[in-house]
Backbone as a printed PyTorch tensor [residue, N CA C, xyz], in Angstrom:
tensor([[[ 23.5280, -24.7460, -12.0940],
         [ 24.7430, -24.1950, -12.1340],
         [ 26.3150, -25.0680, -10.8460]],

        [[ 25.5570, -25.6920, -10.2070],
         [ 26.3670, -26.3580,  -9.1420],
         [ 26.8360, -28.2990,  -9.8040]],

        [[ 25.5600, -28.6000, -11.0790],
         [ 25.8350, -29.6320, -11.5490],
         [ 27.1440, -29.8510, -12.7180]],

        [[ 27.7810, -28.5100, -13.2580],
         [ 28.2790, -28.1670, -14.1010],
         [ 29.9660, -27.8320, -13.8020]],

        [[ 29.6320, -27.3330, -12.4330],
         [ 30.8780, -27.5090, -11.6700],
         [ 31.3560, -28.8740, -11.5060]],

        [[ 30.4130, -29.8550, -10.8460],
         [ 31.1130, -30.9310, -10.3960],
         [ 31.2550, -31.3620, -11.3370]],

        [[ 30.6830, -31.5640, -12.7910],
         [ 30.7650, -31.9300, -13.5390],
         [ 32.2300, -31.6720, -14.0600]],

        [[ 32.9170, -30.4730, -14.4790],
         [ 34.0740, -30.0500, -14.5970],
         [ 34.8050, -30.3620, -14.0760]],

        [[ 34.6210, -30.4120, -12.9180],
         [ 35.9660, -30.5260, -11.8190],
         [ 36.3190, -32.3310, -12.2010]],

        [[ 35.1360, -33.4800, -12.5520],
         [ 35.6770, -34.4070, -12.5750],
         [ 36.2780, -34.8500, -13.9270]],

        [[ 36.0400, -34.1210, -15.0170],
         [ 36.0220, -34.0530, -16.0730],
         [ 37.8680, -33.9140, -16.0850]],

        [[ 38.1940, -32.5990, -15.5420],
         [ 39.8740, -32.5100, -15.3860],
         [ 40.4600, -33.5260, -14.4050]],

        [[ 39.6110, -34.0320, -13.2390],
         [ 40.8370, -34.9960, -12.8920],
         [ 40.5920, -36.5570, -13.3550]],

        [[ 39.9750, -36.5130, -14.3690],
         [ 39.9450, -37.6110, -15.6890],
         [ 41.3730, -37.2090, -16.4220]],

        [[ 41.1310, -36.0980, -17.1440],
         [ 41.9690, -35.8700, -17.7490],
         [ 43.4810, -35.5810, -17.1970]],

        [[ 43.8940, -34.8580, -16.8920],
         [ 44.3860, -35.1330, -15.2560],
         [ 45.4350, -36.0230, -14.8950]],

        [[ 44.5660, -37.0670, -14.6780],
         [ 45.1700, -38.5580, -14.5270],
         [ 45.5400, -38.9670, -15.9230]],

        [[ 44.9430, -39.1160, -17.1020],
         [ 45.3500, -38.9610, -18.4420],
         [ 46.0940, -39.1120, -19.2830]],

        [[ 46.7120, -37.6090, -18.2860],
         [ 47.9930, -36.7020, -18.5170],
         [ 49.4200, -37.5070, -17.8830]],

        [[ 48.9800, -38.1420, -16.3570],
         [ 49.9200, -38.5450, -15.1810],
         [ 50.4850, -39.9620, -16.2740]],

        [[ 49.4160, -40.5660, -16.7110],
         [ 49.7180, -41.8790, -17.2200],
         [ 50.4680, -41.8270, -18.3720]],

        [[ 49.7580, -40.6390, -19.2030],
         [ 50.8740, -40.5280, -20.5640],
         [ 51.9420, -40.6550, -20.7320]],

        [[ 52.8350, -39.3030, -19.4000],
         [ 54.0900, -39.4920, -19.0490],
         [ 54.6240, -40.0560, -18.5380]],

        [[ 53.5530, -41.3370, -17.5790],
         [ 54.2850, -42.3810, -17.4980],
         [ 54.7510, -43.6710, -18.3620]],

        [[ 54.1470, -43.5100, -19.3990],
         [ 54.1200, -44.8870, -20.4400],
         [ 54.2710, -44.1560, -21.5690]],

        [[ 54.7080, -43.0370, -21.9570],
         [ 55.2420, -42.4650, -23.7130],
         [ 54.2000, -42.8380, -24.3640]],

        [[ 52.6750, -42.9660, -24.3190],
         [ 51.8990, -43.1730, -25.1980],
         [ 50.2940, -42.3950, -25.2390]],

        [[ 50.1710, -41.7680, -25.8140],
         [ 48.8470, -40.8330, -25.8880],
         [ 47.6190, -41.5690, -25.6340]],

        [[ 47.2050, -42.8880, -25.3840],
         [ 46.3250, -43.5460, -25.6780],
         [ 45.8140, -43.8220, -24.1200]],

        [[ 45.9040, -43.7220, -23.5990],
         [ 45.5130, -43.3160, -21.8740],
         [ 44.7910, -42.1440, -21.6650]],

        [[ 45.5540, -40.6590, -22.1650],
         [ 44.9740, -39.7330, -22.4620],
         [ 43.5760, -39.6440, -23.0730]],

        [[ 43.4500, -40.3390, -24.3950],
         [ 42.3010, -40.6750, -24.3190],
         [ 41.3220, -41.2170, -24.4890]],

        [[ 41.7190, -42.6860, -23.6430],
         [ 40.9580, -42.9070, -22.9560],
         [ 40.4790, -42.5140, -21.7180]],

        [[ 40.9560, -42.0670, -21.3170],
         [ 40.0930, -40.9630, -19.8580],
         [ 39.9820, -39.9750, -20.0420]],

        [[ 40.0320, -39.3560, -21.2140],
         [ 39.1370, -38.2830, -21.6750],
         [ 37.8460, -38.4350, -21.9730]],

        [[ 37.6520, -39.3890, -22.7400],
         [ 36.3270, -40.0870, -22.7300],
         [ 35.3980, -40.6800, -21.9130]],

        [[ 36.2470, -41.3360, -20.7670],
         [ 35.8520, -41.6820, -19.6810],
         [ 35.2590, -41.0070, -19.1270]],

        [[ 36.6100, -39.4800, -19.1370],
         [ 36.3370, -38.6880, -18.2600],
         [ 34.7850, -37.3900, -18.7800]],

        [[ 34.5510, -37.5320, -19.7260],
         [ 33.0770, -36.7530, -20.1770],
         [ 31.8770, -37.6950, -20.0580]],

        [[ 31.8560, -38.9120, -19.9020],
         [ 30.9620, -39.8410, -19.8630],
         [ 30.9320, -39.6010, -18.4080]],

        [[ 31.6110, -39.7110, -17.2740],
         [ 31.4830, -39.8000, -15.6790],
         [ 31.4440, -38.1430, -15.7280]],

        [[ 32.1320, -37.0950, -15.9530],
         [ 30.9340, -35.8420, -15.8360],
         [ 29.5900, -35.2260, -15.8440]],

        [[ 29.5910, -35.8650, -17.4780],
         [ 27.9280, -35.8390, -17.6250],
         [ 26.9910, -37.0390, -15.9070]],

        [[ 27.7010, -37.8520, -15.7500],
         [ 26.5870, -38.4600, -14.9330],
         [ 26.7020, -38.0010, -13.7960]],

        [[ 27.7910, -37.7310, -13.2690],
         [ 27.7520, -36.5140, -11.9860],
         [ 26.8480, -35.0010, -12.1790]],

        [[ 27.5170, -34.4930, -13.1520],
         [ 26.5730, -33.5060, -13.1960],
         [ 25.0590, -33.8890, -12.8980]],

        [[ 24.2430, -34.4920, -13.7630],
         [ 22.9680, -35.4750, -13.9670],
         [ 22.5050, -35.3440, -12.5850]],

        [[ 23.6020, -36.0600, -12.1280],
         [ 22.9370, -36.7490, -10.4560],
         [ 23.2200, -35.5260,  -9.9780]],

        [[ 23.8350, -34.9860,  -9.7190],
         [ 24.4430, -33.3540,  -8.7940],
         [ 23.1800, -32.3360,  -8.8700]],

        [[ 22.8860, -31.9310, -10.5500],
         [ 21.3250, -31.3820, -10.6290],
         [ 20.4410, -32.4800, -10.2500]],

        [[ 20.2390, -33.1550,  -9.9930],
         [ 19.0490, -33.5990,  -9.8910],
         [ 18.6690, -34.4420,  -8.2160]],

        [[ 19.8510, -33.7320,  -7.4210],
         [ 19.9020, -34.0870,  -6.0420],
         [ 19.7130, -32.5980,  -5.8570]],

        [[ 20.1640, -31.9090,  -6.7580],
         [ 19.7980, -30.5050,  -5.7520],
         [ 18.1010, -29.9900,  -6.9410]],

        [[ 17.6970, -30.2690,  -7.8500],
         [ 16.2870, -29.7470,  -8.0220],
         [ 15.0640, -30.7730,  -7.7390]],

        [[ 15.5530, -32.0270,  -7.5860],
         [ 14.6230, -33.0440,  -6.8860],
         [ 13.9120, -32.5340,  -5.6560]],

        [[ 14.7240, -32.5730,  -4.3870],
         [ 13.9350, -32.3140,  -3.2060],
         [ 13.3820, -31.3580,  -3.0740]],

        [[ 13.0170, -30.3380,  -3.7770],
         [ 12.2110, -29.6770,  -4.1210],
         [ 10.8610, -29.5200,  -5.0620]],

        [[ 11.5650, -30.5020,  -6.1060],
         [ 10.0890, -30.8400,  -7.0310],
         [  9.1460, -32.5900,  -6.0100]],

        [[  9.6300, -33.2930,  -5.6490],
         [  8.9040, -34.6830,  -4.6040],
         [  8.0660, -33.2470,  -3.9530]],

        [[  8.3410, -32.4890,  -3.2630],
         [  7.6240, -31.9330,  -2.1170],
         [  6.7860, -31.5190,  -2.9820]],

        [[  6.8450, -31.2200,  -3.8960],
         [  5.3920, -30.2630,  -4.5750],
         [  4.4100, -30.8070,  -4.9730]],

        [[  4.8190, -32.2560,  -5.5030],
         [  4.0270, -32.9050,  -5.8310],
         [  3.3090, -33.9930,  -4.9820]],

        [[  3.3410, -34.1490,  -3.8750],
         [  2.9980, -34.9490,  -3.3400],
         [  1.6010, -33.7310,  -2.1140]],

        [[  2.1100, -32.9770,  -2.5940],
         [  0.7860, -31.6240,  -1.5490],
         [ -0.2580, -31.5660,  -2.2590]]])
């Protein structure tokens, strides 16, 4: 659940930056590019956070 929330925050941040940039340049291309990059970054952050939360218990169990 924490990974999903972290990923959603990253995605919202990238989309917000894209919309801000779109209002400055009067073109929709930055919003689209940053939305796609945001989707990838959100997935990546979600996987990293999920692995950090989940991995701390899994490694101790394998060593025993």
